[in-house]
N, C-alpha and C positions, 0 to 999 in steps of 0.2 A: 213583144217577144223578149226584148232585152230585160225588162223587169222580171218576167217569169223565169228566165234563165238565171239571172243574178240571184233572185230569191231561192231558187232551187239549189244551186250549187254553192252559193256563198252567203246565204241568209243567216248563218250562224255567226258571221263576221261583220255583216253590214246590215243596217236598217235601210230598206229600199223603198223609194217612192218614185213614181214616174208620172209624167204629164207630157202633153203635146202642146204645140203652139195654139191648137184649138181642139176642143173636145168633140169627138165624133162617135165612133163605136169601135169595139174590138172586132177586127176583121175575122170573119168565119174561117178564112184560109189560115190565118195565124193560129187560131184555136186548133184547127185540124193538124197543122204542122207540128205544133207543140205537143199535142196529144200523142202523136206518133212516137215521141221520145219519152213519154210518161209524165209530161208536165201539163196539168190542167189549168188553163187560164180562162176558162169559160165564165168564171165569176168575177173576173177583172172588169173594170169599167174605164172608159176613156175619160181622162181628166185634163183640164186646162191648166197651164202653168200658173194662171192667176190664183188657183187654189193654194199655191205654195209661196206666194209672194212674201209673206211675213215669216216664213220658216228659215231656219239656218241649216245649211248643209256643209259638210266637210268636203265632199266631192260632188261636182256637178258634171254629169256625163251627157253629151249630146251624140246622137247616132245618125244624124242626117244633116246635111249642109244647111238646109232651110232653118232647122232648129238652132243651129249654131249662130246663124246670122240674126235670128229674131229672139233668142232666149234672153230674158232679163238678166242683168248683171247681179250676181250675188257676191258682195264685197268680201275680200279676204279668204276666198275659198279656192280650192284647186279645181281646175277644169281639165277634163279629158274629152277629146273629140275623135270620132272615127266616122267618116261619111260612108254609110252603107247605102246601097241602092234601095229605093223605096219599093218593096214588093207589091204594095197596093196599086202601083201604076202598071203592073204587068198586064199584058194582053195575051189573048190566045184562048185555047181550050181550058176547061177547068183543070185538067191535069198539068198543062203547061204553067198555069198560074200557080198551082200548088207547088210545082217544082221550083219556081222562083222563090216562094216563101221558104221552102226547105233550104235552098242555097243560102239565102240571107240568114236564116236561123243558124245554120252551121257556121257561117262567117262570124256572126255575133258571138257564138259560143266560143270559138277559138280566140277572138279578141278579148273576151272577158277573162278567159283562162290566163292569157298573157299579162293582163293588167290587174287582176284581182285575186288570183290564186295565192 
């Protein structure tokens, strides 16, 4: 969701790439929560940080504590971290799970505005 939000709102200022500590899939709840605000991430794919090991980044952003702890070090670069709750760990009815994705989406959106606008 962070990649989709950053691309949508600030893609004219930043080149955005995202990866996780392991590649899985783009969560269908994330796709639905983003679609509700007019951002289509259905074509995104989950990538491992290993795909970017030889890339150079000006800013490395981590949005969960696990990623911060396990993210490879990219020398000489700026790091930003904000530990958001992992909505994929939400339990309950489909509507309750979607509500958690909406909450985290909105929290990420505000944080990105504060740091990238």
